[in-house]
Each structure stands twice: as structure tokens, then as C-alpha cells.
mmCIF file of the N, C-alpha and C atoms, coordinates in Angstrom:
data_MODEL
# 
_entry.id   MODEL 
# 
loop_
_atom_site.group_PDB 
_atom_site.id 
_atom_site.type_symbol 
_atom_site.label_atom_id 
_atom_site.label_alt_id 
_atom_site.label_comp_id 
_atom_site.label_asym_id 
_atom_site.label_entity_id 
_atom_site.label_seq_id 
_atom_site.pdbx_PDB_ins_code 
_atom_site.Cartn_x 
_atom_site.Cartn_y 
_atom_site.Cartn_z 
_atom_site.occupancy 
_atom_site.B_iso_or_equiv 
_atom_site.pdbx_formal_charge 
_atom_site.auth_seq_id 
_atom_site.auth_comp_id 
_atom_site.auth_asym_id 
_atom_site.auth_atom_id 
_atom_site.pdbx_PDB_model_num 
ATOM 1   N N  . MET A 1 1  ? 111.458 96.010 126.764 1.00 0.00 ? 1  MET A N  1 
ATOM 2   C CA . MET A 1 1  ? 111.089 94.749 127.335 1.00 0.00 ? 1  MET A CA 1 
ATOM 3   C C  . MET A 1 1  ? 111.475 94.770 128.808 1.00 0.00 ? 1  MET A C  1 
ATOM 4   N N  . GLU A 1 2  ? 110.613 94.215 129.640 1.00 0.00 ? 2  GLU A N  1 
ATOM 5   C CA . GLU A 1 2  ? 110.916 94.137 131.060 1.00 0.00 ? 2  GLU A CA 1 
ATOM 6   C C  . GLU A 1 2  ? 110.594 92.748 131.581 1.00 0.00 ? 2  GLU A C  1 
ATOM 7   N N  . GLU A 1 3  ? 111.342 92.325 132.565 1.00 0.00 ? 3  GLU A N  1 
ATOM 8   C CA . GLU A 1 3  ? 111.112 91.027 133.192 1.00 0.00 ? 3  GLU A CA 1 
ATOM 9   C C  . GLU A 1 3  ? 109.937 91.161 134.150 1.00 0.00 ? 3  GLU A C  1 
ATOM 10  N N  . VAL A 1 4  ? 108.944 90.309 133.976 1.00 0.00 ? 4  VAL A N  1 
ATOM 11  C CA . VAL A 1 4  ? 107.773 90.370 134.851 1.00 0.00 ? 4  VAL A CA 1 
ATOM 12  C C  . VAL A 1 4  ? 107.675 89.148 135.752 1.00 0.00 ? 4  VAL A C  1 
ATOM 13  N N  . GLU A 1 5  ? 108.394 88.087 135.407 1.00 0.00 ? 5  GLU A N  1 
ATOM 14  C CA . GLU A 1 5  ? 108.333 86.869 136.199 1.00 0.00 ? 5  GLU A CA 1 
ATOM 15  C C  . GLU A 1 5  ? 109.594 86.051 135.960 1.00 0.00 ? 5  GLU A C  1 
ATOM 16  N N  . ARG A 1 6  ? 110.042 85.385 137.000 1.00 0.00 ? 6  ARG A N  1 
ATOM 17  C CA . ARG A 1 6  ? 111.172 84.474 136.884 1.00 0.00 ? 6  ARG A CA 1 
ATOM 18  C C  . ARG A 1 6  ? 110.709 83.132 137.434 1.00 0.00 ? 6  ARG A C  1 
ATOM 19  N N  . GLU A 1 7  ? 110.917 82.068 136.668 1.00 0.00 ? 7  GLU A N  1 
ATOM 20  C CA . GLU A 1 7  ? 110.399 80.761 137.060 1.00 0.00 ? 7  GLU A CA 1 
ATOM 21  C C  . GLU A 1 7  ? 111.373 79.667 136.655 1.00 0.00 ? 7  GLU A C  1 
ATOM 22  N N  . VAL A 1 8  ? 111.494 78.635 137.482 1.00 0.00 ? 8  VAL A N  1 
ATOM 23  C CA . VAL A 1 8  ? 112.306 77.467 137.152 1.00 0.00 ? 8  VAL A CA 1 
ATOM 24  C C  . VAL A 1 8  ? 111.393 76.462 136.460 1.00 0.00 ? 8  VAL A C  1 
ATOM 25  N N  . ILE A 1 9  ? 111.767 76.071 135.251 1.00 0.00 ? 9  ILE A N  1 
ATOM 26  C CA . ILE A 1 9  ? 110.984 75.105 134.485 1.00 0.00 ? 9  ILE A CA 1 
ATOM 27  C C  . ILE A 1 9  ? 111.621 73.736 134.668 1.00 0.00 ? 9  ILE A C  1 
ATOM 28  N N  . LYS A 1 10 ? 110.816 72.766 135.070 1.00 0.00 ? 10 LYS A N  1 
ATOM 29  C CA . LYS A 1 10 ? 111.310 71.411 135.300 1.00 0.00 ? 10 LYS A CA 1 
ATOM 30  C C  . LYS A 1 10 ? 110.919 70.521 134.128 1.00 0.00 ? 10 LYS A C  1 
ATOM 31  N N  . PRO A 1 11 ? 111.661 69.416 133.919 1.00 0.00 ? 11 PRO A N  1 
ATOM 32  C CA . PRO A 1 11 ? 111.302 68.486 132.848 1.00 0.00 ? 11 PRO A CA 1 
ATOM 33  C C  . PRO A 1 11 ? 109.886 67.944 133.027 1.00 0.00 ? 11 PRO A C  1 
ATOM 34  N N  . ALA A 1 12 ? 109.223 67.668 131.912 1.00 0.00 ? 12 ALA A N  1 
ATOM 35  C CA . ALA A 1 12 ? 107.844 67.176 131.948 1.00 0.00 ? 12 ALA A CA 1 
ATOM 36  C C  . ALA A 1 12 ? 107.758 65.784 132.560 1.00 0.00 ? 12 ALA A C  1 
ATOM 37  N N  . THR A 1 13 ? 108.787 64.967 132.369 1.00 0.00 ? 13 THR A N  1 
ATOM 38  C CA . THR A 1 13 ? 108.820 63.623 132.938 1.00 0.00 ? 13 THR A CA 1 
ATOM 39  C C  . THR A 1 13 ? 110.055 63.501 133.813 1.00 0.00 ? 13 THR A C  1 
ATOM 40  N N  . PRO A 1 14 ? 109.985 62.654 134.840 1.00 0.00 ? 14 PRO A N  1 
ATOM 41  C CA . PRO A 1 14 ? 111.147 62.511 135.727 1.00 0.00 ? 14 PRO A CA 1 
ATOM 42  C C  . PRO A 1 14 ? 112.347 61.950 134.973 1.00 0.00 ? 14 PRO A C  1 
ATOM 43  N N  . SER A 1 15 ? 113.519 62.427 135.305 1.00 0.00 ? 15 SER A N  1 
ATOM 44  C CA . SER A 1 15 ? 114.743 61.908 134.708 1.00 0.00 ? 15 SER A CA 1 
ATOM 45  C C  . SER A 1 15 ? 115.534 61.184 135.785 1.00 0.00 ? 15 SER A C  1 
ATOM 46  N N  . THR A 1 16 ? 116.600 60.572 135.377 1.00 0.00 ? 16 THR A N  1 
ATOM 47  C CA . THR A 1 16 ? 117.431 59.818 136.304 1.00 0.00 ? 16 THR A CA 1 
ATOM 48  C C  . THR A 1 16 ? 118.069 60.747 137.336 1.00 0.00 ? 16 THR A C  1 
ATOM 49  N N  . ASN A 1 17 ? 118.285 60.241 138.520 1.00 0.00 ? 17 ASN A N  1 
ATOM 50  C CA . ASN A 1 17 ? 118.955 61.020 139.558 1.00 0.00 ? 17 ASN A CA 1 
ATOM 51  C C  . ASN A 1 17 ? 120.464 60.821 139.533 1.00 0.00 ? 17 ASN A C  1 
ATOM 52  N N  . ASP A 1 18 ? 120.937 60.013 138.573 1.00 0.00 ? 18 ASP A N  1 
ATOM 53  C CA . ASP A 1 18 ? 122.369 59.767 138.462 1.00 0.00 ? 18 ASP A CA 1 
ATOM 54  C C  . ASP A 1 18 ? 123.092 61.034 138.044 1.00 0.00 ? 18 ASP A C  1 
ATOM 55  N N  . ARG A 1 19 ? 124.319 61.140 138.494 1.00 0.00 ? 19 ARG A N  1 
ATOM 56  C CA . ARG A 1 19 ? 125.145 62.263 138.053 1.00 0.00 ? 19 ARG A CA 1 
ATOM 57  C C  . ARG A 1 19 ? 125.742 61.922 136.700 1.00 0.00 ? 19 ARG A C  1 
ATOM 58  N N  . LEU A 1 20 ? 125.811 62.891 135.842 1.00 0.00 ? 20 LEU A N  1 
ATOM 59  C CA . LEU A 1 20 ? 126.364 62.703 134.508 1.00 0.00 ? 20 LEU A CA 1 
ATOM 60  C C  . LEU A 1 20 ? 127.846 63.041 134.555 1.00 0.00 ? 20 LEU A C  1 
ATOM 61  N N  . GLN A 1 21 ? 128.688 62.078 134.189 1.00 0.00 ? 21 GLN A N  1 
ATOM 62  C CA . GLN A 1 21 ? 130.128 62.312 134.190 1.00 0.00 ? 21 GLN A CA 1 
ATOM 63  C C  . GLN A 1 21 ? 130.480 63.252 133.044 1.00 0.00 ? 21 GLN A C  1 
ATOM 64  N N  . LEU A 1 22 ? 131.207 64.298 133.344 1.00 0.00 ? 22 LEU A N  1 
ATOM 65  C CA . LEU A 1 22 ? 131.618 65.250 132.319 1.00 0.00 ? 22 LEU A CA 1 
ATOM 66  C C  . LEU A 1 22 ? 132.951 64.832 131.727 1.00 0.00 ? 22 LEU A C  1 
ATOM 67  N N  . SER A 1 23 ? 133.125 65.085 130.440 1.00 0.00 ? 23 SER A N  1 
ATOM 68  C CA . SER A 1 23 ? 134.389 64.782 129.780 1.00 0.00 ? 23 SER A CA 1 
ATOM 69  C C  . SER A 1 23 ? 135.387 65.898 130.062 1.00 0.00 ? 23 SER A C  1 
ATOM 70  N N  . LEU A 1 24 ? 136.624 65.684 129.662 1.00 0.00 ? 24 LEU A N  1 
ATOM 71  C CA . LEU A 1 24 ? 137.655 66.698 129.843 1.00 0.00 ? 24 LEU A CA 1 
ATOM 72  C C  . LEU A 1 24 ? 137.278 67.986 129.110 1.00 0.00 ? 24 LEU A C  1 
ATOM 73  N N  . LEU A 1 25 ? 136.707 67.851 127.915 1.00 0.00 ? 25 LEU A N  1 
ATOM 74  C CA . LEU A 1 25 ? 136.294 69.042 127.165 1.00 0.00 ? 25 LEU A CA 1 
ATOM 75  C C  . LEU A 1 25 ? 135.178 69.793 127.882 1.00 0.00 ? 25 LEU A C  1 
ATOM 76  N N  . ASP A 1 26 ? 134.261 69.046 128.500 1.00 0.00 ? 26 ASP A N  1 
ATOM 77  C CA . ASP A 1 26 ? 133.190 69.692 129.270 1.00 0.00 ? 26 ASP A CA 1 
ATOM 78  C C  . ASP A 1 26 ? 133.767 70.501 130.419 1.00 0.00 ? 26 ASP A C  1 
ATOM 79  N N  . LEU A 1 27 ? 134.746 69.926 131.098 1.00 0.00 ? 27 LEU A N  1 
ATOM 80  C CA . LEU A 1 27 ? 135.341 70.588 132.255 1.00 0.00 ? 27 LEU A CA 1 
ATOM 81  C C  . LEU A 1 27 ? 136.166 71.809 131.859 1.00 0.00 ? 27 LEU A C  1 
ATOM 82  N N  . MET A 1 28 ? 136.761 71.775 130.669 1.00 0.00 ? 28 MET A N  1 
ATOM 83  C CA . MET A 1 28 ? 137.607 72.891 130.219 1.00 0.00 ? 28 MET A CA 1 
ATOM 84  C C  . MET A 1 28 ? 136.775 74.088 129.769 1.00 0.00 ? 28 MET A C  1 
ATOM 85  N N  . ASN A 1 29 ? 135.574 73.830 129.300 1.00 0.00 ? 29 ASN A N  1 
ATOM 86  C CA . ASN A 1 29 ? 134.717 74.916 128.816 1.00 0.00 ? 29 ASN A CA 1 
ATOM 87  C C  . ASN A 1 29 ? 133.886 75.470 129.962 1.00 0.00 ? 29 ASN A C  1 
ATOM 88  N N  . SER A 1 30 ? 133.821 76.758 130.028 1.00 0.00 ? 30 SER A N  1 
ATOM 89  C CA . SER A 1 30 ? 132.979 77.358 131.060 1.00 0.00 ? 30 SER A CA 1 
ATOM 90  C C  . SER A 1 30 ? 131.527 77.334 130.587 1.00 0.00 ? 30 SER A C  1 
ATOM 91  N N  . PRO A 1 31 ? 130.589 77.358 131.523 1.00 0.00 ? 31 PRO A N  1 
ATOM 92  C CA . PRO A 1 31 ? 129.182 77.364 131.113 1.00 0.00 ? 31 PRO A CA 1 
ATOM 93  C C  . PRO A 1 31 ? 128.871 78.596 130.264 1.00 0.00 ? 31 PRO A C  1 
ATOM 94  N N  . ALA A 1 32 ? 128.121 78.378 129.218 1.00 0.00 ? 32 ALA A N  1 
ATOM 95  C CA . ALA A 1 32 ? 127.795 79.483 128.318 1.00 0.00 ? 32 ALA A CA 1 
ATOM 96  C C  . ALA A 1 32 ? 126.367 79.948 128.560 1.00 0.00 ? 32 ALA A C  1 
ATOM 97  N N  . ASN A 1 33 ? 126.225 81.200 128.815 1.00 0.00 ? 33 ASN A N  1 
ATOM 98  C CA . ASN A 1 33 ? 124.902 81.799 128.940 1.00 0.00 ? 33 ASN A CA 1 
ATOM 99  C C  . ASN A 1 33 ? 124.808 82.868 127.861 1.00 0.00 ? 33 ASN A C  1 
ATOM 100 N N  . VAL A 1 34 ? 124.011 82.593 126.859 1.00 0.00 ? 34 VAL A N  1 
ATOM 101 C CA . VAL A 1 34 ? 123.871 83.522 125.749 1.00 0.00 ? 34 VAL A CA 1 
ATOM 102 C C  . VAL A 1 34 ? 122.539 84.244 125.907 1.00 0.00 ? 34 VAL A C  1 
ATOM 103 N N  . PRO A 1 35 ? 122.578 85.501 126.337 1.00 0.00 ? 35 PRO A N  1 
ATOM 104 C CA . PRO A 1 35 ? 121.332 86.239 126.589 1.00 0.00 ? 35 PRO A CA 1 
ATOM 105 C C  . PRO A 1 35 ? 120.696 86.762 125.300 1.00 0.00 ? 35 PRO A C  1 
ATOM 106 N N  . VAL A 1 36 ? 120.147 85.847 124.515 1.00 0.00 ? 36 VAL A N  1 
ATOM 107 C CA . VAL A 1 36 ? 119.532 86.212 123.245 1.00 0.00 ? 36 VAL A CA 1 
ATOM 108 C C  . VAL A 1 36 ? 118.113 85.657 123.216 1.00 0.00 ? 36 VAL A C  1 
ATOM 109 N N  . ILE A 1 37 ? 117.200 86.449 122.760 1.00 0.00 ? 37 ILE A N  1 
ATOM 110 C CA . ILE A 1 37 ? 115.816 86.011 122.594 1.00 0.00 ? 37 ILE A CA 1 
ATOM 111 C C  . ILE A 1 37 ? 115.435 86.246 121.137 1.00 0.00 ? 37 ILE A C  1 
ATOM 112 N N  . PHE A 1 38 ? 114.888 85.223 120.503 1.00 0.00 ? 38 PHE A N  1 
ATOM 113 C CA . PHE A 1 38 ? 114.430 85.349 119.128 1.00 0.00 ? 38 PHE A CA 1 
ATOM 114 C C  . PHE A 1 38 ? 112.922 85.542 119.128 1.00 0.00 ? 38 PHE A C  1 
ATOM 115 N N  . PHE A 1 39 ? 112.465 86.515 118.385 1.00 0.00 ? 39 PHE A N  1 
ATOM 116 C CA . PHE A 1 39 ? 111.038 86.789 118.267 1.00 0.00 ? 39 PHE A CA 1 
ATOM 117 C C  . PHE A 1 39 ? 110.586 86.474 116.847 1.00 0.00 ? 39 PHE A C  1 
ATOM 118 N N  . TYR A 1 40 ? 109.428 85.865 116.738 1.00 0.00 ? 40 TYR A N  1 
ATOM 119 C CA . TYR A 1 40 ? 108.868 85.534 115.438 1.00 0.00 ? 40 TYR A CA 1 
ATOM 120 C C  . TYR A 1 40 ? 107.460 86.107 115.362 1.00 0.00 ? 40 TYR A C  1 
ATOM 121 N N  . GLU A 1 41 ? 107.097 86.555 114.189 1.00 0.00 ? 41 GLU A N  1 
ATOM 122 C CA . GLU A 1 41 ? 105.750 87.087 113.996 1.00 0.00 ? 41 GLU A CA 1 
ATOM 123 C C  . GLU A 1 41 ? 104.743 85.946 114.001 1.00 0.00 ? 41 GLU A C  1 
ATOM 124 N N  . THR A 1 42 ? 103.550 86.248 114.454 1.00 0.00 ? 42 THR A N  1 
ATOM 125 C CA . THR A 1 42 ? 102.473 85.262 114.454 1.00 0.00 ? 42 THR A CA 1 
ATOM 126 C C  . THR A 1 42 ? 101.377 85.702 113.494 1.00 0.00 ? 42 THR A C  1 
ATOM 127 N N  . ASP A 1 43 ? 100.690 84.724 112.955 1.00 0.00 ? 43 ASP A N  1 
ATOM 128 C CA . ASP A 1 43 ? 99.573  85.034 112.064 1.00 0.00 ? 43 ASP A CA 1 
ATOM 129 C C  . ASP A 1 43 ? 98.332  85.427 112.857 1.00 0.00 ? 43 ASP A C  1 
ATOM 130 N N  . ASP A 1 44 ? 98.292  84.999 114.121 1.00 0.00 ? 44 ASP A N  1 
ATOM 131 C CA . ASP A 1 44 ? 97.124  85.257 114.965 1.00 0.00 ? 44 ASP A CA 1 
ATOM 132 C C  . ASP A 1 44 ? 97.455  86.359 115.964 1.00 0.00 ? 44 ASP A C  1 
ATOM 133 N N  . ALA A 1 45 ? 97.010  87.560 115.683 1.00 0.00 ? 45 ALA A N  1 
ATOM 134 C CA . ALA A 1 45 ? 97.313  88.706 116.549 1.00 0.00 ? 45 ALA A CA 1 
ATOM 135 C C  . ALA A 1 45 ? 96.463  88.720 117.811 1.00 0.00 ? 45 ALA A C  1 
ATOM 136 N N  . ASP A 1 46 ? 95.476  87.824 117.893 1.00 0.00 ? 46 ASP A N  1 
ATOM 137 C CA . ASP A 1 46 ? 94.570  87.812 119.041 1.00 0.00 ? 46 ASP A CA 1 
ATOM 138 C C  . ASP A 1 46 ? 95.021  86.874 120.166 1.00 0.00 ? 46 ASP A C  1 
ATOM 139 N N  . VAL A 1 47 ? 96.213  86.292 120.045 1.00 0.00 ? 47 VAL A N  1 
ATOM 140 C CA . VAL A 1 47 ? 96.692  85.364 121.072 1.00 0.00 ? 47 VAL A CA 1 
ATOM 141 C C  . VAL A 1 47 ? 97.167  86.157 122.283 1.00 0.00 ? 47 VAL A C  1 
ATOM 142 N N  . ALA A 1 48 ? 96.639  85.814 123.445 1.00 0.00 ? 48 ALA A N  1 
ATOM 143 C CA . ALA A 1 48 ? 96.992  86.516 124.684 1.00 0.00 ? 48 ALA A CA 1 
ATOM 144 C C  . ALA A 1 48 ? 98.414  86.154 125.116 1.00 0.00 ? 48 ALA A C  1 
ATOM 145 N N  . PRO A 1 49 ? 99.129  87.095 125.713 1.00 0.00 ? 49 PRO A N  1 
ATOM 146 C CA . PRO A 1 49 ? 100.491 86.813 126.190 1.00 0.00 ? 49 PRO A CA 1 
ATOM 147 C C  . PRO A 1 49 ? 100.541 85.634 127.162 1.00 0.00 ? 49 PRO A C  1 
ATOM 148 N N  . GLU A 1 50 ? 99.492  85.439 127.951 1.00 0.00 ? 50 GLU A N  1 
ATOM 149 C CA . GLU A 1 50 ? 99.460  84.322 128.895 1.00 0.00 ? 50 GLU A CA 1 
ATOM 150 C C  . GLU A 1 50 ? 99.467  82.978 128.170 1.00 0.00 ? 50 GLU A C  1 
ATOM 151 N N  . ILE A 1 51 ? 98.786  82.916 127.030 1.00 0.00 ? 51 ILE A N  1 
ATOM 152 C CA . ILE A 1 51 ? 98.745  81.686 126.227 1.00 0.00 ? 51 ILE A CA 1 
ATOM 153 C C  . ILE A 1 51 ? 100.126 81.407 125.653 1.00 0.00 ? 51 ILE A C  1 
ATOM 154 N N  . ILE A 1 52 ? 100.761 82.427 125.134 1.00 0.00 ? 52 ILE A N  1 
ATOM 155 C CA . ILE A 1 52 ? 102.102 82.269 124.569 1.00 0.00 ? 52 ILE A CA 1 
ATOM 156 C C  . ILE A 1 52 ? 103.073 81.819 125.651 1.00 0.00 ? 52 ILE A C  1 
ATOM 157 N N  . SER A 1 53 ? 103.006 82.435 126.813 1.00 0.00 ? 53 SER A N  1 
ATOM 158 C CA . SER A 1 53 ? 103.882 82.077 127.923 1.00 0.00 ? 53 SER A CA 1 
ATOM 159 C C  . SER A 1 53 ? 103.675 80.623 128.341 1.00 0.00 ? 53 SER A C  1 
ATOM 160 N N  . ALA A 1 54 ? 102.439 80.194 128.432 1.00 0.00 ? 54 ALA A N  1 
ATOM 161 C CA . ALA A 1 54 ? 102.136 78.810 128.816 1.00 0.00 ? 54 ALA A CA 1 
ATOM 162 C C  . ALA A 1 54 ? 102.680 77.822 127.787 1.00 0.00 ? 54 ALA A C  1 
ATOM 163 N N  . LYS A 1 55 ? 102.563 78.161 126.504 1.00 0.00 ? 55 LYS A N  1 
ATOM 164 C CA . LYS A 1 55 ? 103.084 77.284 125.451 1.00 0.00 ? 55 LYS A CA 1 
ATOM 165 C C  . LYS A 1 55 ? 104.605 77.207 125.507 1.00 0.00 ? 55 LYS A C  1 
ATOM 166 N N  . LEU A 1 56 ? 105.264 78.332 125.760 1.00 0.00 ? 56 LEU A N  1 
ATOM 167 C CA . LEU A 1 56 ? 106.724 78.338 125.872 1.00 0.00 ? 56 LEU A CA 1 
ATOM 168 C C  . LEU A 1 56 ? 107.188 77.485 127.051 1.00 0.00 ? 56 LEU A C  1 
ATOM 169 N N  . LYS A 1 57 ? 106.522 77.624 128.187 1.00 0.00 ? 57 LYS A N  1 
ATOM 170 C CA . LYS A 1 57 ? 106.882 76.834 129.372 1.00 0.00 ? 57 LYS A CA 1 
ATOM 171 C C  . LYS A 1 57 ? 106.683 75.346 129.111 1.00 0.00 ? 57 LYS A C  1 
ATOM 172 N N  . SER A 1 58 ? 105.575 74.997 128.463 1.00 0.00 ? 58 SER A N  1 
ATOM 173 C CA . SER A 1 58 ? 105.282 73.599 128.169 1.00 0.00 ? 58 SER A CA 1 
ATOM 174 C C  . SER A 1 58 ? 106.302 73.006 127.199 1.00 0.00 ? 58 SER A C  1 
ATOM 175 N N  . SER A 1 59 ? 106.631 73.739 126.151 1.00 0.00 ? 59 SER A N  1 
ATOM 176 C CA . SER A 1 59 ? 107.580 73.216 125.167 1.00 0.00 ? 59 SER A CA 1 
ATOM 177 C C  . SER A 1 59 ? 108.980 73.089 125.764 1.00 0.00 ? 59 SER A C  1 
ATOM 178 N N  . LEU A 1 60 ? 109.380 74.028 126.614 1.00 0.00 ? 60 LEU A N  1 
ATOM 179 C CA . LEU A 1 60 ? 110.686 73.927 127.269 1.00 0.00 ? 60 LEU A CA 1 
ATOM 180 C C  . LEU A 1 60 ? 110.710 72.725 128.209 1.00 0.00 ? 60 LEU A C  1 
ATOM 181 N N  . SER A 1 61 ? 109.640 72.504 128.938 1.00 0.00 ? 61 SER A N  1 
ATOM 182 C CA . SER A 1 61 ? 109.546 71.370 129.849 1.00 0.00 ? 61 SER A CA 1 
ATOM 183 C C  . SER A 1 61 ? 109.674 70.045 129.091 1.00 0.00 ? 61 SER A C  1 
ATOM 184 N N  . GLN A 1 62 ? 109.030 69.943 127.941 1.00 0.00 ? 62 GLN A N  1 
ATOM 185 C CA . GLN A 1 62 ? 109.122 68.731 127.122 1.00 0.00 ? 62 GLN A CA 1 
ATOM 186 C C  . GLN A 1 62 ? 110.524 68.560 126.548 1.00 0.00 ? 62 GLN A C  1 
ATOM 187 N N  . THR A 1 63 ? 111.157 69.655 126.156 1.00 0.00 ? 63 THR A N  1 
ATOM 188 C CA . THR A 1 63 ? 112.518 69.597 125.625 1.00 0.00 ? 63 THR A CA 1 
ATOM 189 C C  . THR A 1 63 ? 113.495 69.129 126.692 1.00 0.00 ? 63 THR A C  1 
ATOM 190 N N  . LEU A 1 64 ? 113.338 69.622 127.914 1.00 0.00 ? 64 LEU A N  1 
ATOM 191 C CA . LEU A 1 64 ? 114.232 69.225 129.001 1.00 0.00 ? 64 LEU A CA 1 
ATOM 192 C C  . LEU A 1 64 ? 114.099 67.742 129.326 1.00 0.00 ? 64 LEU A C  1 
ATOM 193 N N  . SER A 1 65 ? 112.942 67.146 129.067 1.00 0.00 ? 65 SER A N  1 
ATOM 194 C CA . SER A 1 65 ? 112.766 65.708 129.279 1.00 0.00 ? 65 SER A CA 1 
ATOM 195 C C  . SER A 1 65 ? 113.598 64.909 128.284 1.00 0.00 ? 65 SER A C  1 
ATOM 196 N N  . ARG A 1 66 ? 113.707 65.396 127.089 1.00 0.00 ? 66 ARG A N  1 
ATOM 197 C CA . ARG A 1 66 ? 114.458 64.681 126.049 1.00 0.00 ? 66 ARG A CA 1 
ATOM 198 C C  . ARG A 1 66 ? 115.956 64.930 126.149 1.00 0.00 ? 66 ARG A C  1 
ATOM 199 N N  . PHE A 1 67 ? 116.335 66.081 126.610 1.00 0.00 ? 67 PHE A N  1 
ATOM 200 C CA . PHE A 1 67 ? 117.746 66.435 126.752 1.00 0.00 ? 67 PHE A CA 1 
ATOM 201 C C  . PHE A 1 67 ? 118.022 66.698 128.227 1.00 0.00 ? 67 PHE A C  1 
ATOM 202 N N  . TYR A 1 68 ? 117.891 65.643 129.054 1.00 0.00 ? 68 TYR A N  1 
ATOM 203 C CA . TYR A 1 68 ? 117.922 65.822 130.505 1.00 0.00 ? 68 TYR A CA 1 
ATOM 204 C C  . TYR A 1 68 ? 119.201 66.454 131.051 1.00 0.00 ? 68 TYR A C  1 
ATOM 205 N N  . PRO A 1 69 ? 120.388 66.291 130.407 1.00 0.00 ? 69 PRO A N  1 
ATOM 206 C CA . PRO A 1 69 ? 121.554 66.987 130.971 1.00 0.00 ? 69 PRO A CA 1 
ATOM 207 C C  . PRO A 1 69 ? 121.388 68.505 130.984 1.00 0.00 ? 69 PRO A C  1 
ATOM 208 N N  . LEU A 1 70 ? 120.592 69.042 130.086 1.00 0.00 ? 70 LEU A N  1 
ATOM 209 C CA . LEU A 1 70 ? 120.368 70.487 130.056 1.00 0.00 ? 70 LEU A CA 1 
ATOM 210 C C  . LEU A 1 70 ? 119.484 70.946 131.206 1.00 0.00 ? 70 LEU A C  1 
ATOM 211 N N  . ALA A 1 71 ? 118.780 70.006 131.832 1.00 0.00 ? 71 ALA A N  1 
ATOM 212 C CA . ALA A 1 71 ? 117.872 70.361 132.918 1.00 0.00 ? 71 ALA A CA 1 
ATOM 213 C C  . ALA A 1 71 ? 118.587 70.492 134.258 1.00 0.00 ? 71 ALA A C  1 
ATOM 214 N N  . GLY A 1 72 ? 119.823 70.057 134.310 1.00 0.00 ? 72 GLY A N  1 
ATOM 215 C CA . GLY A 1 72 ? 120.543 70.083 135.579 1.00 0.00 ? 72 GLY A CA 1 
ATOM 216 C C  . GLY A 1 72 ? 121.288 71.379 135.816 1.00 0.00 ? 72 GLY A C  1 
ATOM 217 N N  . ARG A 1 73 ? 121.941 71.394 136.943 1.00 0.00 ? 73 ARG A N  1 
ATOM 218 C CA . ARG A 1 73 ? 122.781 72.537 137.294 1.00 0.00 ? 73 ARG A CA 1 
ATOM 219 C C  . ARG A 1 73 ? 124.199 72.039 137.449 1.00 0.00 ? 73 ARG A C  1 
ATOM 220 N N  . ARG A 1 74 ? 125.116 72.802 136.964 1.00 0.00 ? 74 ARG A N  1 
ATOM 221 C CA . ARG A 1 74 ? 126.524 72.418 137.022 1.00 0.00 ? 74 ARG A CA 1 
ATOM 222 C C  . ARG A 1 74 ? 127.113 72.888 138.333 1.00 0.00 ? 74 ARG A C  1 
ATOM 223 N N  . GLU A 1 75 ? 127.795 71.970 139.027 1.00 0.00 ? 75 GLU A N  1 
ATOM 224 C CA . GLU A 1 75 ? 128.405 72.320 140.311 1.00 0.00 ? 75 GLU A CA 1 
ATOM 225 C C  . GLU A 1 75 ? 129.857 72.703 140.133 1.00 0.00 ? 75 GLU A C  1 
# 
């Protein structure tokens, strides 16, 4: 597997510009980056990689709208 593109995915809908106050537990834990990718077989072998990529980007964008703290960056 090789990286062919790197892109920042933004939430599908605008979220609040307010800063989210972190709890003591949030501050004590370091940010976790788990470099794991799960692959699942598809029933449709004719789906182009571009279609799959577009669907992944769209679903991540929608998820970030619902869980807006995950869309931010920790300072």
C-alpha cells in the first residue's frame, strides 16, 4: 500500500467556533493516533477506487459534523 494523496476533510456542516473546555482527564491523556486501517470485502468488484475514496471522504465529513470535537486540532 502506498500513500497517493493527503487531504484535510472538513465537517459537512459548519460547527461552533467556540473552544471546547477539556477536562482534567483530557489534559492528562496524550492524543492517540492509532495507525490502523480496516479493509472489508465488497460484493461489487467493479467499483472504481475513486468512487470508494469519494464515499469515504463524504462519510467522514458527515461524521465530523455530528462529533465536532473530533474535527478540531488540539493545541
